[in-house]
N, C-alpha and C positions, 0 to 999 in steps of 0.2 A: 420466535428465534429472531425476525428482523430487527426488533427492539433492540436485543441484545447486543447485536453485530453495532449497532448504530451507536449507541450508549458506549461501545468499548471505543470505536473510530472517534467519538467527540471527545471521550476522558484523554485517550492519546493525543489527539490534537492540542487539547488545552494543556498538557502537561509539557509538550514539547514547546509551544508556545511562552508557558511561563519560563521555562530553562533558558529561552532566548531573550526574553524581554526581564526578567528580574536583575541579572547584572548590570544591565545599561540603565535600569529605571533612574537612578541617581544621578547619572552623567549626561543623559542626553532628554530631549523632549520624548515623552510617551503620552500619547492620546490614546482614549478606547471610542467605539463609535458603533452605530447602528446603521442597518442599511436594507433597504426594500426594493423590489424592482421585478423585473421578470426575464426568464428564459425564453426569449421569443420563438424559437423552432417549433414549440409547441402551445405556447403561450403560458409557461408555467410560472405562476408569481413565487417569488422567495422572500424570506426576511434572513437577517445575518447579524453577525458580531464581527468585530474585528480592533485589532490594537495597530496602533503607528509607532514605529518605533525610528527616530533619526540615528541614523549610520554614519555618514559622514554630511558636509554641507550640502542642503538640497537631494541628498540621496535618504531614502526611508525604506525599511523593511515593514510589511504590512500582511501580517498571516491575518488570515480569515476563514470564518466558517460560513455556508449559507445552506439553509434548509429549504428545499424545493417541494413547493407542494403539488406534485404531479400528480395526475389522473392514474389512479391502479398502482402506486408505487411510493414507497418511501425512498426519497432522494436527498442526497447531501453532499456539496463538495468542499474540502478543505484544500485552501489555498495558501501557498505560500508566496507571495508577491513582494516584489520589489519597485520601486518607481523613484523618477526622477523628476524634481519640480525644475522646469525649465524655462518658463517666462512667468512675469508678473506684469499685469494691466490695471494699475489702480488696486480695488480691492480684489480682484480677481487673479488666480495663477493656475496653471495650466501642468500637467505631469502627464509622461508615458512611461509605460513599463511592462514589466514581463514578471511571469513566475511558474511554477510548477503546480499541478493541483491532482488530487485523488480525489475519483468521482464514485461516490457508492450509489449504487440503486439495487432494491429489493422489490421486485414487483410481488405485488398482492395476490395471495392464494398459489403463488409458485414457490418451490424450495431452492429457485436459483438466483439467488443474490450474487451482484457481482463488485468488484472493484477495480476500477479502471484508473491508468495514470494518462494525464494530458497537461496541456502547456495554454497560460494565458497571455495573451498581450492586451494591455489596456491603454486608455487615454481618459484623463480625468478633467474637470475643472472644478475648482473650489472657491470659496468666498470667504475672505477674511471680515470678519463682525466686529463692531465697535467692543471693546475691550478684550477682543480674542479669546472669548470663553467659550465659544462653540465656533465650527467652521461646517456650513452646509456644503454639499457636493453633490455632483453628477459625475458618474462613470461609466463608459462602455467597454465592454472586454468580451474578446473573441476566446470561446475556450475551444481549444484543438484537440479532439480526441476522438474515439471511436464513434461516439455520436457528438459531432461538434454542435457549436451553439453560439448564438449572439445573446449577450448579457446586458441589459439596461437597468442600472440601480440610482438609486437617489439616498442620500444618507448624511448623518451629521456625525462629526467628530468632538470629544470634550477634552 
């Protein structure tokens, strides 16, 4: 049962992202990326995917999904983040952002799956590469929810 719910949330999230991103794809910068890291409260690793869409000068929409490898549970977060690039130092640039999160947790062997709402506050550092074909970055995030966490991630955008 938990796999069906997770597929439902993932499919719904991807459809919403497509509806937001598709109309802007031709008129603004759109990047896709992958990330990995850890939810530090319990030491749970995660992998994720994202889309980065330019909204205005230095303001970006960054919907993303993170699949968390929690012990004895299926867990995923669906995040609707915005961030603002506020400083550039050579090839490095920095951002500060915030957004909403939907947290899905389904403990193994239990019928008590739950979905919670949360808020993200994030800070990141990206590095512009030669040719600008890919952008590696490091991002720290505080997930404020019933089960708050600090998330550290590393990723690359194309």
